[in-house]
N, C-alpha and C positions, 0 to 999 in steps of 0.2 A: 356724773354731775354732782356737785355739792348739794343741790336741791333735789329732793326725792319727788316722785310723781305725786304723792299725796300733798306735799308742800306746794308743788306747782299748781295743783288744783285749788288749794287755799288762796294762793296769790291771784290766780285768774278770777276766782269768785269775788274777791275783795276789790281788786284793782283794775280789772279789764275795763277799758273805756271809763275810768273813774279818776281823772286827774285831780278832781276836787279833793278826793280822799287823800291822795298823795300830798297835796298842798297842806292839808290839815295835819298830816303826820309831820311835815316839815315844820309847821308852826309849833307843834308839840315839842319837837327836838330842839328847836331854837328858843324855846321857852318864851314864845310870844303869847300875847293875850288870845284866849279862845272865846268864841261866841257860844251861845247855847246850841246853835246848829252844829258848830265844830265838835262840841262835846258829844252830841247825839251821833254824829258821823263816826267818831272814834269808838263808840260803843260796839260797832261791828268787829273791832279788832281785839276786844277784851277777853276772848276765850284763851284757854291755856295753849292750845295748838298754835294759834296765830301769834301769841306773845312769844312762844318758844321760837317760832320761825323768824320773827322780827329780830330777836336776840341773835340768832344765827347769822342773819344778814348784816345787822348793824354793829354787832360786837362779836365777830367770829373768834373762836378759840381753837387751839390745837387739839385735834381729836384723832386718836389712834385708829378709828374706824372710817375716817374720811377717805375718799378715793385717792389713789396715788397722785401726787402732784397738786393737790387742791387744799392742803393745809395752809392756813394763814391766820394771823392775828394782827392786832393793830400795832404791836411792837415791832413786827417784822418789816414794816414799811418805812421805818425811819432810816434815812440815808446817813450813814456814818463814815463813808469812805472819804478819805482826804480832808476831814474836818478837824479843826482844833477841838480838843476835849471840852472846853467850855461851851463851844457851840453845840456839841453833841448833848451836853447837859441841858442846854436850853430846849433842844428838841425833846429830850426825855421828859422834862418838866411840863412842856407843852402837851405832849402826848398823854401824860397822866391826867391833865385837865380835860383833854378830849374824851378819854375813857370815862371820867366822872360825868361829863356832860351827856355822853351817850347813855349811861346808866340812868341819869335823871330823865332823859327823853323817853326811855323805855318805861320807866315808872309812871311818867305822865300819860303815856298811851294807855297803860293799864288802868290808872285811876286819874282821869282828866280833871283839871281844875282850871278856872278861868284866868286868873292873874298869872302873868309870867313871873318866873323866878330867875335865879342866876342862869344866864345863858350866854349867847354870843355877845349881848350888850356888855356883860361883865368882862369879857375878854377884849373889849375895844381898848386899844393901847392908851395908856395914861399919859404918855409923852412928858413925863417928869424927868428932866435931865439927871436928877439925882438917883433915879432908879432905871438905868438903861437895861439891865438884865431882866427885870420884871416886865418891862415894856416889850422886850423881845419875846419872852415866854408867852405873854398874853397875845401878842400878834400871831405867833406860831399856832397857838391853840385856836384862836378865832378863825384863821384861814383854814386850818386843818378840819375843824368841825364843819364848817360850811361846805368845803369840798367833799368831805366824807359823806355827809348826809345827802348832798345832791347826787353823788355817784350811786349810793345805795337806792335812792328813790328812782333814779334812772334804770337801775338794774331791775327793780320791781316792775316798772313800766314795760320794759322790754320782755321780761318773763311773762307778764300778764297778757301781752299781745302775741305770744308765740303760738303758732299752730301746732297742735298735737297730732301725731300720726300713730296708727297702730303699727305693729311690726309688719303685718301683711301690706299695709299701705306704703310703708317705706321700701319694702322689697319690690313692690310693683313699680313705684316711682323710679327706683334705681335701675331696674331692668329696662324700663322705657328709655331712661337717660343713656344707658350704655348701648342701646340699639340704634341711636341716632347717628 
């Protein structure tokens, strides 16, 4: 698994049965206004181990030591098959904005501040007929950052709720299942 046992423990400790913290993380990544309570809640994520883990989840990078078949980064998920080059360029420009937005979200989790800054509101399409390319790039960025953040928050929720078994418990369960 991409996530180590130590990282899984961090996830469980922070996010198990804690949807409110997941929602505050969402607000931070979307650059929405944070309350004093939100900022207090984010403080539990401010240690180096957790920040490193959140970076690994929200902004994965190619890593030579990653388990086989589990390397991914945000550039890999751009669909370029059978697309016109100018449409691929829109995707690339949109993805660059997404990566910048994820970096800003990670920075905001590390050092929370109340007022929202450039975020998904910035990418809301401007619908100026004179700038159709910019409108497409902003729409791609907006939809991608929303989808990406939601998927990673859901991954954290699922991982936080996973039951952990020891090797012996797994062997016992499997031997019981095979004897049925």
